[in-house]
C-alpha positions in Angstrom: -0.3 -0.2 -0.2 1.3 3.2 -1.0 -0.1 7.2 0.1 0.9 10.4 -1.8 0.9 13.4 1.5 1.2 17.1 1.5 3.7 18.6 4.2 5.5 21.8 4.3 3.6 22.6 0.3 5.5 18.7 -1.4 4.2 16.0 -2.3 5.8 13.0 -0.7 5.3 9.5 -2.1 5.2 6.9 0.8 4.9 3.2 1.8 5.3 1.4 5.1 8.9 1.5 6.3 9.9 4.6 4.5 12.4 7.4 5.3 11.2 10.9 4.1 13.2 14.0 4.6 10.9 17.4 5.2 11.0 20.6 6.1 12.0 21.3 9.5 8.3 20.5 12.0 8.1 22.0 15.3 8.5 18.1 16.8 10.4 16.1 19.5 12.5 13.2 19.0 10.1 10.4 18.7 7.0 12.5 18.5 4.3 10.9 16.2 2.8 12.8 13.5 -0.9 12.4 11.8 -0.8 13.4 8.2 -4.6 13.8 7.8 -3.7 15.8 4.0 -3.6 12.4 2.0 -4.0 13.3 -2.0 -3.8 9.8 -2.7 -3.9 5.9 -1.3 -3.0 3.0 -3.5 -2.8 -0.4 -3.0 -2.1 -2.9 -6.5 -4.7 -2.0 -9.2 -6.9 -0.2 -6.5 -6.3 3.5 -6.3 -8.6 6.2 -4.2 -7.7 9.9 -5.6 -9.0 12.4 -2.8 -11.0 15.8 -4.4 -8.6 17.0 -2.7 -8.1 14.8 0.0 -9.0 11.2 0.2 -11.5 11.2 3.3 -10.6 9.6 6.3 -7.3 8.4 5.3 -4.9 8.5 7.5 -0.5 8.6 7.0 1.4 8.3 10.8 5.0 9.1 10.9 7.7 9.2 13.5 10.4 11.4 13.7 13.8 9.3 13.7 16.3 12.3 13.1 16.2 16.1 12.8 19.2 17.5 10.8 20.8 20.3 9.4 21.3 19.8 5.1 24.7 20.6 3.8 26.3 24.4 4.1 25.6 26.2 1.0 27.8 29.5 0.6 25.6 33.0 -0.2 28.4 34.9 -1.8 27.3 39.1 -3.1 29.9 41.4 -4.6 29.3 44.5 -6.3 32.4 45.1 -8.7 34.0 48.5 -8.3 32.6 49.2 -5.0 34.8 47.3 -2.1 31.7 45.4 -1.5 31.7 41.7 -0.7 29.5 39.0 1.6 30.0 35.9 2.4 27.4 33.7 4.5 26.9 30.4 4.9 23.6 28.2 5.6 22.7 25.2 6.6 18.9 24.3 6.1 17.4 22.3 9.2 15.1 19.3 7.9 13.2 16.6 9.8 13.5 12.7 8.8 10.3 10.7 9.3 9.7 7.3 9.1 6.4 6.2 7.9 5.3 3.9 11.0 1.7 3.1 9.1 -1.0 3.9 5.9 -4.7 3.9 6.7 -6.6 3.9 3.6 -10.2 5.0 5.0 -11.7 2.0 4.0 -10.8 -0.3 7.0 -7.5 -1.5 5.2 -4.5 -0.6 7.3 -0.8 -1.4 7.5 1.4 -1.4 10.2 5.3 -1.4 10.8 6.2 -3.6 13.1 8.8 -3.0 16.1 11.4 -5.8 14.6 10.6 -4.0 10.7 11.5 -0.5 12.3 14.8 -1.5 13.5 15.8 -3.4 10.8 14.3 -0.4 8.4 16.6 2.0 10.9 19.8 0.1 10.2 19.3 -0.4 6.9 19.0 3.4 6.0 22.1 4.2 7.5 21.0 6.7 10.7 20.5 6.3 13.6 17.5 8.6 15.8 19.8 11.5 16.7 19.0 15.5 17.0 20.8 18.0 15.4 20.8 20.7 18.3 21.5 18.2 20.7 24.7 17.0 19.2 26.3 20.0 21.1 25.1 18.8 24.4 26.1 14.6 23.7 30.4 16.1 22.7 30.3 18.0 26.2 29.2 15.0 28.4 31.9 12.7 26.4 35.3 12.5 27.8 37.7 14.1 25.9 40.0 12.1 23.7 44.4 12.5 24.2 45.7 13.9 21.6 48.5 11.5 20.2 51.8 12.9 20.5 54.3 13.7 17.3 57.0 12.1 15.7 60.1 13.9 17.4 62.2 15.9 14.5 65.3 14.3 12.9 68.1 16.6 12.7 69.9 16.4 9.2 73.3 14.6 9.4 76.0 16.5 9.0 77.4 14.8 5.7 74.3 16.3 3.8 75.6 19.2 2.5 73.1 21.4 -0.2 74.4 21.9 -3.0 75.8 25.5 -3.9 74.2 27.9 -5.2 75.2 29.2 -9.2 76.9 32.3 -9.9 75.2 34.9 -12.1 76.2 35.3 -15.3 78.4 38.2 -15.6 77.1 41.4 -17.1 77.5 42.2 -21.0 79.3 45.7 -21.2 77.6 48.5 -21.8 77.5 49.9 -25.4 79.7 52.7 -26.7 78.4 56.3 -26.5 76.7 57.6 -29.6 79.9 60.1 -31.2 
């Protein structure tokens, strides 16, 4: 069974066990979100299209990560005016795990806890909160830095090659008579 949901002005095609990345939602880690704005629900050849939404259809998702996207550099420059400005930006987003889909006519697919752990392991990320990482890092014990190897002095037998002498200057041409 699959569904098309709308959130943040975008539409996402989802199925049970999918991990989707959406714009930042004001939810805590582990919180559940009900999507009532289901545009389409389908299973096999049977498809229900909403006008605009499918009545009593519901998709439930769980927040598994709150992260920041890659850094984007914004650079403004006005030529000949000695003006330039450089700003970095990281877009925050929420990663959701689709836990159940209800098509509104009694059929419902639910993600079991065993499937959930399997999906989270295969997706390649653990549950995390990007803003809580600072707190976690401060709690961990600092790791000792590795000592650098001492520098070895050059042996006295190794000498640099002598510098080349400059070519002699040419005699200046005789003055005009």
